[in-house]
C-alpha positions as CSV (number, residue, x, y, z in Angstrom):
1,M,76.3,48.6,8.5
2,T,79.4,50.2,7.1
3,E,80.4,54.0,7.4
4,W,81.3,55.6,4.1
5,N,82.1,59.0,3.5
6,G,80.1,60.4,7.0
7,K,77.2,58.3,6.3
8,T,76.1,54.6,6.8
9,V,75.3,52.3,4.1
10,N,74.0,48.9,4.0
11,V,75.2,47.3,0.8
12,V,78.6,46.4,0.5
13,A,79.9,45.0,-2.9
14,R,83.4,43.1,-2.5
15,L,85.0,42.7,-5.6
16,L,88.7,42.2,-4.6
17,G,89.8,38.4,-4.3
18,S,86.3,37.0,-5.1
19,F,82.7,38.5,-5.6
20,S,80.3,39.0,-2.8
21,I,77.7,41.4,-1.7
22,E,76.9,41.8,2.0
23,V,73.4,43.5,2.7
24,D,73.3,44.7,6.5
25,G,76.4,42.8,7.4
26,Q,74.8,39.5,5.8
27,L,76.4,37.7,3.1
28,A,73.8,37.6,0.1
29,D,73.2,34.5,-1.8
30,L,74.0,35.0,-5.6
31,G,73.7,31.6,-6.5
32,R,76.3,29.1,-7.5
33,N,77.6,30.3,-10.7
34,M,79.7,33.0,-9.8
35,T,80.8,33.3,-13.9
36,A,77.2,33.7,-14.9
37,N,76.5,36.8,-17.1
38,A,74.0,37.9,-14.9
39,V,76.4,37.9,-12.1
40,K,79.0,39.3,-14.6
41,M,76.6,42.1,-15.1
42,I,76.1,42.9,-11.3
43,E,79.6,43.2,-11.0
44,I,80.3,45.6,-14.0
45,I,77.4,47.7,-12.5
46,F,78.7,47.6,-9.0
47,L,82.5,48.6,-10.5
48,N,80.7,51.6,-12.1
49,R,78.5,52.2,-9.2
50,E,79.7,56.0,-8.9
51,H,78.7,57.1,-12.7
52,G,77.0,54.3,-14.1
53,I,77.7,52.7,-17.4
54,S,76.2,52.7,-20.8
55,K,74.1,50.2,-22.2
56,N,76.3,49.5,-25.0
57,E,79.4,49.5,-23.1
58,L,77.8,46.9,-20.6
59,L,76.7,44.8,-23.2
60,N,80.1,44.7,-24.6
61,E,81.8,44.0,-21.7
62,V,79.3,41.5,-20.4
63,F,79.9,39.3,-23.6
64,S,83.4,40.4,-24.6
65,D,82.4,41.9,-27.9
66,K,81.0,39.2,-29.3
67,V,78.3,39.5,-32.2
68,L,74.9,39.6,-30.6
69,S,72.0,38.8,-33.0
70,D,69.7,40.7,-30.6
71,Q,71.1,43.0,-28.6
72,N,68.0,44.3,-26.9
73,N,66.6,40.9,-26.3
74,S,69.6,39.7,-25.0
75,F,70.2,42.7,-22.6
76,N,66.3,42.5,-21.4
77,N,66.9,38.9,-20.5
78,L,70.1,39.7,-18.8
79,L,68.7,42.7,-16.9
80,Y,65.9,40.4,-15.5
81,Q,68.2,37.9,-14.3
82,S,70.4,40.4,-12.6
83,R,67.3,42.0,-10.9
84,K,66.1,38.7,-9.6
85,L,69.5,37.9,-8.0
86,L,69.9,41.2,-6.5
87,Q,66.1,40.8,-5.3
88,N,66.8,37.4,-3.7
89,S,70.0,38.6,-2.1
90,G,67.8,41.3,0.4
91,M,68.8,44.3,-1.1
92,D,66.1,47.2,-1.0
93,G,64.5,48.5,-4.1
94,A,62.0,48.2,-6.8
95,K,63.9,47.9,-10.0
96,F,67.4,47.3,-8.4
97,I,69.1,48.2,-11.6
98,D,68.1,51.4,-13.1
99,N,68.2,51.8,-17.1
100,H,67.5,55.5,-17.9
101,R,68.2,57.0,-21.1
102,G,70.9,54.2,-22.1
103,M,72.6,54.9,-18.6
104,I,72.9,51.9,-16.2
105,R,72.9,52.3,-12.5
106,L,72.4,50.7,-9.3
107,E,69.2,51.9,-8.0
108,C,70.6,52.0,-4.5
109,A,74.0,53.7,-5.7
110,E,73.8,56.3,-2.9
111,N,73.4,53.3,-0.3
112,A,75.9,51.2,-1.4
113,V,80.1,51.1,-1.6
114,T,82.5,48.8,-2.9
115,D,85.5,47.3,-1.2
116,I,87.4,48.9,-3.7
117,E,86.5,52.5,-2.8
118,I,87.1,51.7,0.8
119,F,90.6,50.3,0.0
120,L,91.5,53.4,-2.1
121,G,90.4,55.7,0.5
122,I,92.5,54.2,3.4
123,C,95.6,54.4,0.5
124,R,94.7,58.1,-0.1
125,K,94.4,59.1,3.4
126,A,97.7,57.3,4.0
127,D,99.5,59.5,0.9
128,A,98.1,62.6,2.5
129,A,99.4,61.7,6.2
130,A,101.7,63.9,7.7
131,S,103.5,61.6,10.4
132,R,105.0,58.2,9.8
133,A,103.2,56.8,12.4
134,E,99.9,57.6,10.7
135,K,100.9,56.8,7.3
136,K,102.0,53.5,8.7
137,D,98.9,52.8,10.5
138,L,96.8,53.4,7.4
139,Y,98.9,51.5,4.9
140,T,98.8,48.5,7.5
141,Q,94.8,48.7,7.6
142,A,95.0,49.1,3.7
143,L,97.1,46.1,3.4
144,E,95.0,43.9,5.8
145,Y,91.7,45.2,3.9
146,Y,92.9,44.4,0.4
147,R,91.9,40.4,-0.2
148,G,93.3,39.9,-3.5
149,P,93.1,41.1,-7.3
150,L,90.1,42.5,-8.7
151,L,87.8,40.0,-10.0
152,P,90.1,37.0,-10.6
153,D,87.7,35.1,-12.6
154,F,87.7,37.9,-15.1
155,E,91.3,39.2,-14.6
156,T,92.2,38.9,-18.6
157,E,89.0,40.6,-19.7
158,F,89.7,44.5,-20.9
159,W,86.9,46.0,-18.2
160,V,88.9,44.4,-15.4
161,I,92.5,45.2,-16.6
162,K,92.9,49.0,-16.2
163,P,91.2,49.4,-12.7
164,G,92.9,45.8,-11.6
165,M,96.3,47.2,-12.3
166,V,95.4,50.9,-10.4
167,L,94.5,48.7,-7.6
168,K,97.6,46.5,-8.0
169,H,99.9,49.5,-8.2
170,Y,98.4,50.9,-5.0
171,F,98.6,47.8,-3.1
172,E,102.1,47.5,-3.9
173,R,103.2,51.0,-2.9
174,A,101.5,50.3,0.6
175,A,103.5,46.9,0.8
176,Q,106.7,48.5,-0.3
177,Y,106.4,51.4,2.0
178,L,105.8,49.0,5.0
179,A,108.5,46.6,3.9
180,D,111.0,49.6,3.6
181,L,109.9,51.2,7.0
182,A,110.8,47.6,8.8
183,E,114.0,47.3,7.2
184,E,115.2,50.7,8.4
185,D,114.0,49.8,11.7
186,D,116.1,46.4,11.3
187,N,112.9,44.4,11.7
188,Y,113.6,41.9,9.3
189,E,110.8,39.5,10.8
190,E,108.3,42.0,9.9
191,M,109.8,42.7,6.8
192,Y,109.7,39.3,5.7
193,R,105.9,38.8,6.9
194,I,104.6,41.7,4.7
195,M,106.7,40.3,1.8
196,K,105.1,37.0,2.4
197,H,101.9,38.3,2.3
198,A,102.5,40.7,-0.8
199,D,103.6,37.4,-2.7
200,S,100.6,35.5,-1.7
201,V,98.6,38.0,-3.3
202,Y,100.6,38.8,-6.4
203,P,102.7,35.4,-6.7
204,H,106.0,35.8,-9.0
205,E,106.2,39.3,-8.5
206,K,109.3,41.2,-6.7
207,W,108.2,39.8,-3.3
208,E,110.0,36.9,-3.4
209,I,113.5,38.4,-3.6
210,G,112.3,40.7,-0.7
211,R,111.6,37.6,1.4
212,I,114.7,36.0,0.5
213,N,116.7,39.0,1.4
214,A,114.5,39.4,5.0
215,L,115.4,35.6,5.8
216,A,119.0,36.2,5.2
217,M,119.2,39.6,7.1
218,Q,118.0,37.4,10.1
219,E,120.7,35.1,9.5
220,K,117.9,32.4,8.9
221,Y,120.2,30.9,5.8
222,R,118.5,27.7,5.5
223,E,115.2,28.9,5.0
224,A,116.5,31.8,2.5
225,Y,118.4,28.9,0.5
226,E,115.3,26.7,0.3
227,E,113.2,30.3,-1.0
228,Y,116.0,31.0,-3.2
229,T,116.2,27.4,-4.8
230,K,112.5,27.8,-5.5
231,V,112.7,30.9,-7.3
232,V,115.5,29.7,-9.3
233,Q,113.9,26.8,-10.3
234,Y,110.8,29.0,-11.3
235,Y,112.7,31.3,-13.6
236,L,114.9,28.3,-15.4
237,E,112.7,25.9,-15.5
238,T,109.0,27.3,-15.7
239,L,109.6,30.5,-17.2
240,E,112.6,29.3,-19.3
241,Q,114.3,32.3,-18.6
242,P,117.7,33.8,-17.1
243,V,117.6,34.4,-13.1
244,P,117.6,38.3,-12.6
245,K,120.8,39.5,-11.5
246,V,119.5,40.7,-8.7
247,L,118.7,37.5,-7.2
248,L,122.1,36.2,-7.7
249,D,123.5,38.9,-6.2
250,I,121.5,38.4,-2.9
251,Y,123.2,34.6,-3.0
252,D,126.8,36.5,-3.3
253,R,125.9,38.8,-0.5
254,F,125.1,36.2,1.8
255,R,127.3,33.1,0.4
256,E,129.5,32.7,3.6
257,G,126.4,32.2,5.4
258,I,124.2,29.9,3.3
259,T,127.1,27.7,2.2
260,R,128.1,27.1,6.1
261,E,124.4,26.2,6.7
262,V,123.7,24.1,3.8
263,E,126.4,21.8,2.5
264,A,124.9,21.1,-0.8
265,A,124.2,25.2,-1.7
266,G,127.7,25.8,-3.3
267,S,127.2,22.9,-6.0
268,F,123.5,24.3,-6.6
269,Q,124.8,27.8,-7.1
270,M,127.6,26.7,-9.4
271,S,125.0,24.5,-11.4
272,T,122.6,27.7,-11.4
273,V,125.1,30.3,-13.0
274,R,126.3,27.5,-15.5
275,R,122.3,26.9,-16.7
276,D,122.0,30.6,-16.3
277,E,125.0,31.4,-18.7
278,E,123.8,28.6,-21.2
279,M,120.5,29.9,-21.3
280,E,121.6,33.5,-22.0
281,A,123.8,31.9,-24.7
282,Q,120.9,30.1,-26.0
283,L,118.4,33.5,-26.4
284,R,121.6,35.1,-28.1
285,L,121.4,32.3,-30.8
286,N,118.0,32.5,-30.8
287,R,117.2,35.9,-31.2
288,A,115.2,35.8,-34.1
289,G,112.4,35.4,-32.0
290,G,108.7,35.9,-33.2
291,Y,108.0,37.3,-36.6
292,F,106.6,40.5,-36.6
293,C,104.4,41.2,-39.9
294,Q,102.4,44.0,-41.2
295,Y,98.3,43.6,-40.1
296,S,97.2,42.5,-43.7
297,S,99.9,39.8,-44.1
298,F,99.0,38.5,-40.3
299,R,95.3,38.3,-41.4
300,D,96.2,36.2,-44.1
301,I,98.5,33.9,-42.2
302,C,95.7,33.8,-39.5
303,N,93.2,32.8,-42.2
304,V,95.3,30.1,-43.6
305,L,96.3,28.4,-40.6
306,N,92.3,28.7,-39.4
307,R,91.3,27.2,-42.3
308,N,93.7,24.1,-42.2
309,I,93.6,23.8,-38.4
310,D,91.6,20.3,-38.4
311,K,93.9,18.8,-41.3
312,R,97.3,20.1,-39.7
313,G,96.1,18.9,-36.1
314,N,97.6,21.9,-34.5
315,S,95.7,24.3,-31.9
316,I,96.2,28.1,-32.5
317,H,95.6,30.5,-29.8
318,L,95.3,34.6,-30.6
319,M,96.6,36.4,-27.7
320,I,96.0,40.2,-27.7
321,L,98.5,42.1,-25.3
322,S,97.6,45.4,-24.0
323,L,100.0,48.0,-22.3
324,V,98.0,49.0,-19.3
325,D,97.8,52.6,-18.3
326,F,97.3,52.4,-14.7
327,E,98.4,56.3,-14.5
328,S,95.9,57.5,-16.7
329,N,98.5,59.6,-18.2
330,F,101.2,57.8,-20.4
331,R,98.7,58.0,-23.6
332,S,98.8,61.6,-23.2
333,M,102.6,61.4,-23.4
334,P,103.4,60.7,-26.9
335,D,107.5,59.7,-25.9
336,V,106.2,57.7,-23.1
337,L,103.8,56.0,-25.1
338,E,106.0,55.1,-28.1
339,R,108.7,54.0,-26.2
340,R,106.7,51.6,-23.9
341,S,105.1,50.5,-27.2
342,E,108.6,49.9,-28.6
343,C,109.8,47.9,-25.5
344,L,106.4,45.5,-25.6
345,K,107.1,44.9,-29.2
346,M,110.6,44.1,-28.6
347,S,109.6,41.9,-25.6
348,I,107.2,40.0,-27.2
349,H,109.8,39.5,-30.1
350,D,112.4,38.1,-27.8
351,V,110.1,35.7,-26.2
352,L,107.9,34.1,-29.0
353,R,109.3,31.5,-30.9
354,S,110.4,31.6,-34.6
355,T,107.2,30.0,-35.7
356,D,104.7,32.4,-34.1
357,V,103.5,35.5,-35.8
358,F,102.6,38.6,-34.3
359,T,101.7,42.1,-35.4
360,G,100.5,45.7,-34.4
361,Y,96.8,45.9,-33.4
362,S,96.6,49.6,-32.0
363,S,99.0,52.2,-30.4
364,T,99.3,50.1,-27.2
365,Q,97.9,46.6,-28.5
366,Y,100.1,43.8,-30.2
367,V,98.4,40.5,-31.2
368,A,100.2,37.1,-31.5
369,L,99.4,34.1,-33.2
370,L,101.0,31.2,-31.3
371,V,101.0,27.8,-32.7
372,G,101.0,24.2,-31.4
373,V,100.8,25.4,-28.0
374,K,98.0,24.7,-25.0
375,R,95.3,27.5,-23.6
376,E,97.4,27.1,-20.2
377,D,100.5,27.9,-21.8
378,C,99.5,31.4,-23.2
379,A,99.8,32.2,-19.3
380,T,103.5,31.5,-19.3
381,F,104.0,33.3,-22.5
382,H,102.6,36.4,-20.6
383,R,104.8,36.1,-17.8
384,R,107.8,35.9,-19.8
385,I,107.1,38.9,-21.7
386,S,105.9,40.7,-18.4
387,V,109.5,39.9,-16.9
388,K,110.9,41.0,-20.0
389,L,109.0,44.4,-20.4
390,H,109.9,45.2,-16.9
391,E,113.7,44.9,-17.8
392,L,113.1,47.1,-20.8
393,A,110.7,49.6,-19.5
394,G,110.9,49.5,-16.0
395,S,108.4,48.3,-13.3
396,R,105.8,50.9,-14.4
397,A,105.3,49.3,-17.2
398,D,102.5,46.4,-17.3
399,V,101.1,44.4,-19.9
400,Q,98.0,42.2,-19.7
401,Y,96.6,39.8,-22.3
402,R,93.4,38.2,-23.4
403,I,93.0,34.9,-25.2
404,V,90.6,35.0,-28.1
405,A,88.6,31.8,-29.0
406,P,88.6,30.5,-32.3
407,D,85.0,31.8,-33.1
408,E,86.0,35.3,-32.3
409,L,89.0,35.2,-34.8
410,E,87.5,36.8,-37.8
411,Q,85.7,39.6,-35.8
412,I,88.9,40.4,-34.0
413,L,90.9,40.6,-37.6
414,T,88.2,42.6,-39.1
415,A,88.2,45.0,-36.2
416,G,92.0,45.5,-36.3
417,E,91.4,46.9,-39.9
418,K,90.0,49.9,-38.2
419,N,92.4,50.4,-35.7
């Protein structure tokens, strides 16, 4: 049993880090295939526990906008499977999922809660807390409760992106507050622990830099140097991007201690600076970047490449890159929206190769065509674009992506004409 809003609930859905349901404190059996559409439907319904979700919206989210030959049949089959899973889980109810006038809700909504609601509740209490001690205690609870990103199996799907980014920013705010507090108290061991935990939840964000700084402040120069080399190699070799200046500055601040502890540090740093300068110079030479064109031209290029893909032997991937409005207000601020959209356009341009093409898809989206890359390479392109966007528009600007399958290409292109 769990206390929530002054009452006891017996169903807790956990969507952070992975998906599971607890009924009366016992983990429910939802089968082995946790990415099945029936499970996905249950996840979406729990995500919309408070207000419900329309049948059409639910179908779009489950099937990712794929065209269904018989929507009603697909929905009824899926509803039956989802209800069966919930029945087997031990939840109380007759239908388990209520379908009333096109709105889909949990039958036991009043007796259920999600870990998202609990996490956000703790964070909001922390935000409102008057004393430092209470705020610290609540943010610590929030950090410990947060098991990971929202539904990572579906993190690139639109229905996960926005709530996922909202949760991420609440998590980041809690972690940063606690890390700053630890630094103020000269408790660098605690600062390192917080940064390490945050980095384990959201790798390759800003936390690794704070972690290195915390080690150096403890005069653990060898450990700091080992962390530093890993991060440098990640930027130069994995992302193929220059090393952030803030990271180089940390090394400069603690140069004396690091070189005293690690004999090879000086030569590594010289090599790092040289490679960093070479990469900057190369990027300046290659500023041509991705080719931006009007939507009609983009569609023609896509169609030609798609028709000749077998003959050419090249793979093509379509990426939809979307600005994330986790603040729920930048869309109502034309100047901010225009600025962030332009920054995203510049970021995509600078990261893509001259053989890649992209175009505007909506006021907050661009679609890019990548030729001759593997599907997993798209994640690397996204990370590079994200890093560049943060440089241009600040840390509160975020971008998420979705890879479009070849059989969705025509549908996506047609939809784009309407945007």
